[in-house]
N, C-alpha and C positions, 0 to 999 in steps of 0.2 A: 586314547587310538586315534589313528591318523585321520585328518578330513579325508584322504583318500580312501580309506578303510572303509569310514562312513558312509560315502556316498554308493562305493560298491557296494556295501551290505545292502541299503537303501536300494539300489537297481534290483539285486536278486531279487527281494523282497517282491518288489512291483511286476517282477519276469512272472512271479506266479499266478497273475491276474490271467495270464495268459496260456495256463494250464489246461490241458483236456486229456480226460482218460482212456482213449485213445487215436489212433490216427485219423479215423473217421470223424471223430468229436473235434479234433485240430481242424480239419478242412472245413467241419462246421462253424467253428469259430471264425475261421477266417471269412468263410463268406459272409458272416454278419460283420466284421471289421469293414468287408468292403462296402456295404451300405454305407457305413461314415465317411471312410476317405472318397466314396463318391461324392460327398457333400462339398469336400474339400476340393476335389476336383471340380465342380460346377462354380464354385465361387472363385477359383481365380481365373477360371475361363470365362465368367461373367465379366469381370474388370477387363481381361485384356479383349475380348470380343464376344458379344453375347448370342452372335448368331453361331459361333463355333462351339457352344455350349454340348449338344448332340455329338458331334465330333468328338471332342475330349472323352466324354460319358461313354460313349461308345468304345475307344480306345482301351477305354481303363476297366471297362466291362470284360472286353476280350482278354486282357491281359491277368485280369482276377480270375474270369472262367479257366485260363490254362494254368491256374497258380491252383486252384482248388481241385483242378482234375489230377494234377501231378502231387499233392498232398493224399488224396485218395487211392491212388494206384503206386505211387512209390517212395512215401514219406517211410523212414523206419522210426519214430519216435511218436510216442504216446503223447506227449507235449507239442502245444502250436509255437511257445515261445515268441519274447518280444523282437527275436531277430528275425521273425519273417512278417510280425508288423511292419519293423522300420522299413523290409524292403517293398511291402505293401503301399508304404508309404511313399517311398521313391516313384513308385509306379503311378499313383494318384500324382504327383509332384510332374512328373515326363509328362502324362497324359492332359493335363492342362494346359500345356505349353502350345499343343497343335490347334489349339482354339482360330489364333489369328490367321491359319492357313485357310480357313473357312472362305474367307473373303478375298477378292484380288490385290487390294490395296496393301501396302506395307504398313506395318504398325509405327507409330511416331514412337518417338525419342524416352518418353516416360515409359511407355509400354515396353519399350526396349531394355529398359533398365530393369522392369520388373520381371522379364523375362530372364534376364543376368540374375538376378536374384533368388529367383525360385530354381534355377538350374544350378547355381553355386550353394544352395541348400540340398539338395537331390545329390549332387556331388560328394557334400561332406558327410551326409548320410551311408556314404559307400562303403566307407571302411568301419563303420560302427555296426553295421548286420553282422557280419563275420566275424567281429572281436565279440558281438553277444552270442552267437550263436558255439562259438568255442568256450565262452567261459562258462555257456548253461550245459554246454556237452549235447547242444542239439545241430553239429554240423552236419550236411549230409549233402549227398550229391544233388538231390532238389533244390536244397538253397543256393549251392553255387551257380546251379543253371537257372535258378529264378533271377538270381543277383546279375549274372551276364547279361540274359535277354533285355533285364530293365535298363542294364548300360549300353546294349544295342540301340534298343526304341530312343532311349534320349537323345543320343548321339546322332540318329536321322532326323529327330525332330529339329532339333539344333542346325544341324545342317540345311535342313528346309528352311528354315526361318534366314540364315544367311542367304541363302538363293533368293527367298524370297525380298529381302529387303536390298537386292539389286548390287550390293558390295563386290560378290563376285560370281562369275560365269558357272555353269552345270556342274563344271568338275570338282566343285568344293563338293558335291554329294558321294564322290569318290571317298571323302574322309568321314562322313557319315553310315554310309551303306557297305561298307568293306567286308562286314561282318556277313551280311545277306546275300554277298555276293559268293563269299566262300562257301556259306550252306546251300546255294545254289550249285555252285560247281559240284558238292558233294553228292547232287542226286545224280550227275554225271558221272564223277570217277568217285565210286563207293570206299576207295581206300582212306579218303581224306576226313572219313567221318570215325575214323581210327580213336582211341583215348591217347589223348596227350598228357606228358607228366606236370606236375605243379611246375610253375615257373614265374617268380617275383617280375622278372620282365614283363609277363604278359599284363600282369595288372598293372604295373607302372607305365606302359604304353598306351593303356584304356584312360587310364588318367591323364595324362596328357593328351590325347585326344580330345576328351570331354570338357577339358579345361580351355585347350585352344578352340574350340566351337563356341565356349562360355564370351570368353575374349573377341570373339568375331563378331558376335552378337551386341557388344557393348557400341553404343551410337559414334563413340570417342576414336573408335578402330576402323579405319576403311583405306581404299588406296594400295600403295605398294606396301606398306606396312603390314595387310589384313591379307594379300596376295602371297606375302615371304612367308608368315607364321601359318596358314593353311599349307602351303607346300611342304614346309617343313614336317607338321605334325602329319600329313599324308604318308610324306617317305618313311618317318616313324614306323607309324603303323604297319605301312607295307613292308618292311624290315622281320618285324614281328610276325606276320603273317606269313612271311618268305621262310624265317628260320622253323617254322611250325611245320610247312609243306613240306621242306627238305627231310626235316626229320622223319616223317612221316613215311616219304617215299622210300628214304632209307632202309627204315623198319620194315618195308612191304618187299625191298628186295633181298633182306638179308636173311 
């Protein structure tokens, strides 16, 4: 038996720890794991900025609460699965990074590298939760939406940290908040809320967005290189949204 097959077998057995007998049981288990992940959020926030612990915990509680509600109302499986725990862990990591924003002073270089490290881990885990969901047969619209909202939150937080560092002006928030602008536009233009087909391009551009924001938070990146990177990533993200908007507009008029 190959090493890869052995590792996959062990991972599958480990996934059974997160099984639950019903969707409501899955929600209960996710809530229990929320308490554990809240400790992770607090620990990282403590290192970054102790005054920001309540802010980090509050954001994580909001994200986890919405996830539990989503599980109870629209999760089609009877098992929780490791995939949702990984996404919850990503939410905890992202929430911890909001702590420095609780005070007006920008963080130092050491803490900036910690932000880069934590965000890189969150990004690396981004592809694992989807893979676990497909392998365990637990893929769902809930899981995809949960994953997308964690990505959006991480992007906005990283953009706010870049702005807080003084490297770039407020325009960098366009890179972090485009998803929320799109959602807000959907309130005024209902057809923007239509279902979109699966597209690898969308996920790839999301990775580019988050990766660019991580690099922008690195102390070594500033000045014209930072502005060029942010502008390129913003254009790529805007191009991706434009493709989706045009597709929805054509479907509406056809």
